[in-house]
C-alpha positions in Angstrom: -18.0 235.4 -129.6 -14.8 234.4 -131.6 -13.0 231.1 -131.5 -10.7 229.8 -128.8 -7.2 231.4 -128.4 -8.0 234.2 -130.8 -6.1 237.5 -130.2 -8.9 239.9 -129.3 -6.8 242.9 -128.0 -3.2 243.8 -128.5 -0.8 246.6 -128.1 2.1 247.0 -130.5 5.0 249.1 -129.0 2.7 251.7 -127.5 4.0 254.8 -125.7 2.0 257.2 -123.5 2.7 260.5 -121.9 0.8 262.1 -119.0 1.6 265.5 -117.7 4.6 265.7 -119.9 6.1 262.5 -118.3 6.6 259.3 -120.3 4.6 256.6 -118.6 4.6 253.8 -121.2 7.7 253.0 -123.2 7.2 250.6 -126.1 4.8 248.3 -124.5 3.6 245.2 -126.5 1.1 242.6 -125.2 -1.7 240.3 -126.3 -5.0 239.2 -124.7 -6.6 236.1 -126.2 -10.1 234.7 -126.1 -10.7 232.3 -123.2 -7.9 233.7 -121.2 -7.4 235.8 -118.0 -4.4 238.1 -118.1 -3.4 239.7 -114.8 -1.1 242.8 -115.0 1.1 243.1 -111.9 4.0 245.4 -110.8 4.9 248.0 -108.2 3.3 251.4 -107.8 4.0 253.7 -110.8 4.8 250.8 -113.1 2.2 252.0 -115.7 -0.4 249.3 -115.1 -3.5 251.5 -114.9 -2.1 253.7 -117.8 -1.8 250.6 -119.9 -5.4 249.7 -119.2 -6.6 253.2 -120.0 -4.8 253.1 -123.4 -6.3 249.7 -124.1 -9.7 251.1 -123.4 -9.2 254.1 -125.6 -9.5 256.5 -122.7 -6.0 257.8 -123.0 -4.4 258.4 -126.5 -1.2 256.7 -127.3 1.7 258.8 -128.5 3.2 256.0 -130.5 2.5 252.4 -131.6 -1.0 251.1 -131.9 -3.8 249.3 -130.0 -5.8 246.8 -132.0 -9.2 245.4 -131.1 -10.2 242.3 -133.1 -7.5 243.1 -135.8 -8.7 246.7 -136.2 -7.1 249.8 -134.9 -8.9 250.9 -131.8 -9.3 254.4 -133.2 -11.1 253.1 -136.2 -14.0 251.9 -134.0 -17.0 254.1 -133.5 -18.1 254.5 -129.9 -21.2 252.3 -129.7 -19.8 249.2 -131.5 -16.6 249.4 -129.4 -18.6 249.7 -126.2 -20.4 246.5 -127.0 -17.1 244.6 -127.6 -14.9 246.2 -124.9 -16.1 246.9 -121.4 -14.1 249.0 -118.8 -14.2 249.1 -115.0 -12.1 251.8 -113.5 -10.9 252.5 -109.9 -13.4 255.2 -109.2 -17.1 254.7 -108.5 -19.4 256.7 -110.8 -23.0 257.4 -110.2 -25.2 259.8 -108.1 -25.7 258.6 -104.5 -29.4 258.7 -105.1 -29.3 256.3 -108.0 -30.6 252.8 -107.3 -28.2 249.9 -107.7 -30.3 248.2 -110.4 -30.3 251.5 -112.4 -26.6 251.9 -112.1 -26.0 248.3 -113.3 -28.5 248.9 -116.2 -26.1 251.6 -117.6 -24.0 248.7 -118.8 -26.7 248.0 -121.4 -26.6 251.5 -122.9 -24.5 250.5 -125.9 -27.4 248.3 -127.0 -30.1 251.0 -126.6 -31.9 253.1 -129.2 -33.2 256.6 -129.0 -35.4 255.8 -126.0 -32.4 254.6 -124.0 -33.0 252.3 -121.1 -36.7 252.9 -121.3 -36.7 250.5 -124.3 -34.8 247.8 -122.5 -35.4 244.4 -124.0 -35.8 241.0 -122.4 -32.1 240.3 -123.1 -31.2 243.6 -121.4 -33.2 242.7 -118.3 -31.7 239.2 -118.2 -28.2 240.6 -118.5 -28.8 243.0 -115.6 -30.2 240.3 -113.3 -27.3 238.0 -114.1 -24.8 240.7 -113.3 -26.5 241.5 -110.0 -26.4 237.8 -109.1 -22.8 237.3 -110.2 -21.7 240.1 -107.8 -23.9 239.1 -104.9 -25.9 242.4 -105.2 -29.3 241.0 -106.1 -30.7 241.5 -102.6 -29.5 245.1 -102.7 -30.8 246.0 -106.1 -33.3 248.5 -104.8 -30.9 250.3 -102.5 -29.3 253.6 -103.4 -25.6 253.9 -104.1 -25.2 256.3 -101.2 -26.3 253.6 -98.7 -23.6 251.2 -99.8 -20.2 250.4 -98.3 -17.1 250.9 -100.5 -16.9 247.2 -101.2 -20.6 247.1 -102.2 -20.1 250.0 -104.6 -17.1 248.2 -106.1 -19.4 245.3 -106.8 -21.9 247.6 -108.5 -19.2 248.8 -110.8 -18.2 245.3 -111.6 -21.9 244.3 -112.2 -22.3 247.2 -114.6 -19.2 246.0 -116.5 -20.4 242.4 -116.6 -23.9 243.5 -117.8 -22.3 244.7 -121.1 -21.5 241.0 -121.9 -18.5 242.2 -123.9 -15.9 240.1 -125.6 -13.1 241.9 -123.7 -13.2 243.0 -120.1 -10.7 245.5 -118.7 -10.7 245.6 -114.9 -8.6 248.1 -113.0 -8.0 246.8 -109.4 -11.4 245.1 -109.3 -10.9 243.6 -105.9 -10.1 246.8 -104.1 -12.3 247.0 -100.9 -13.6 243.5 -101.4 -13.5 240.9 -98.6 -12.1 237.4 -99.1 -15.5 235.8 -100.0 -16.1 238.4 -102.7 -12.6 238.1 -104.0 -13.2 234.4 -104.5 -16.5 235.2 -106.2 -14.8 237.6 -108.5 -12.3 234.9 -109.5 -15.1 232.5 -110.2 -17.0 235.0 -112.3 -13.8 235.8 -114.3 -13.2 232.1 -114.9 -16.8 231.7 -116.1 -16.4 234.7 -118.5 -13.2 233.2 -120.0 -14.9 229.8 -120.3 -17.5 231.5 -122.7 -14.6 232.9 -124.7 -14.1 236.3 -123.2 -10.6 237.9 -122.8 -10.2 239.4 -119.3 -7.4 241.8 -118.4 -7.1 242.9 -114.8 -4.7 245.1 -112.9 -4.1 243.4 -109.5 -2.0 244.2 -106.5 -3.2 241.0 -104.8 -0.5 238.6 -106.0 -2.1 235.4 -104.6 -5.2 236.2 -106.7 -3.1 237.1 -109.8 -1.5 233.7 -109.7 -4.9 232.2 -110.4 -4.9 234.0 -113.8 -4.0 232.1 -117.0 -1.3 234.6 -117.9 0.7 237.3 -116.1 2.1 240.5 -117.5 4.9 241.9 -115.3 5.6 245.7 -115.6 8.2 248.0 -114.2 9.0 251.6 -115.2 6.5 251.7 -118.0 7.9 248.6 -119.7 7.0 244.9 -119.8 9.5 242.7 -118.1 7.8 239.4 -118.8 4.6 237.9 -120.0 3.8 234.2 -119.7 1.8 231.5 -118.0 1.0 231.9 -114.3 3.1 228.8 -113.5 6.1 230.0 -115.5 9.2 230.2 -113.2 10.8 233.0 -115.3 7.6 235.0 -114.8 7.8 234.3 -111.0 11.4 235.5 -110.9 10.5 238.7 -112.7 7.7 239.3 -110.1 10.1 238.8 -107.3 12.6 241.2 -108.9 10.2 244.1 -109.5 9.1 243.9 -105.9 12.7 244.1 -104.8 12.7 240.5 -103.5 10.4 241.4 -100.7 8.3 238.4 -101.6 9.0 234.9 -103.0 6.7 232.6 -105.0 6.7 229.0 -103.9 4.8 225.9 -104.9 2.9 224.3 -102.0 1.3 221.0 -103.0 -0.4 221.9 -106.3 -0.7 225.6 -105.6 1.5 228.7 -106.0 1.7 230.9 -103.0 3.3 234.3 -102.2 5.4 234.4 -99.1 6.9 237.6 -97.6 10.7 238.0 -97.1 11.9 239.9 -94.1 
C-alpha cells in the first residue's frame, strides 16, 4: 500500500462515446489513498460510464486514465486486477454456485495455473474476511439462486473486497441493501480507506454520499464540482443538478438532505 494522500487513480480530460453518443466530455478527477470519493448526479449524468472508463472496461476516446502514475492501458490484466477491483451493478455467477465460491473469484488475480484449487492461506483468510465484512458468513454454503437481491449484492461486494486491492470502484453498491447493511457498507469503506485504500463509489443515496470524504458532482457528462463533503459550494452544486428538489442542511454536527416540495 502506498503512503497517505497519494494519487492512486486519476482521469485527465477523458471523453467517452457509447452508441455514437458522447457520454463523457473532458472529465478530470483524482482519487487519493485513504479517501472515499462519492460520485453523485442525476440519471444520465455519466457516473457509471466514468467508473467503467476508470476500470478499463470502456475505452476512452480522448484523454487518459492513470493508475499509480502509469497509463491504465499499459498495465497487463493480472497486475491491474490486483491493484484495482471493480463492482458493477449486475450480479454475475451461476445460480448453482455457492456463495463462498463466488467470493473466492476475487482471489483469481493471485492464482497460478491451478487456479483456486491452489488457494493459499492468505487467499482463504481474505475470503473469510470478505464474507464477515458483508454479513454473509452464515450464508457461505448457500447457492446464489437461493439469495435475495440484497444478499446477492453483498456477495458481489464481498468478491470485490476479497481482492484486497489498493483501489475499489463500486457502482451503486447499496442498491437493494436495507438500512443496517448500508451502514455496514459505510463502515467497511471507512475501514478500507483507513488502511490506505482509495474508494470511488457511484451513489444515488445522497445522505450516504455525504459521509464520504470527497464528492464528485456530475451533470451532462461533465464534472461540475469536486471537493470535501462538507464544502458548501459542492452542496450548492448538488442542489443545482437535482433541480433544487432537495436542500442540504447542517443539523447539529451532521449534514442532512431534505426534500423541497
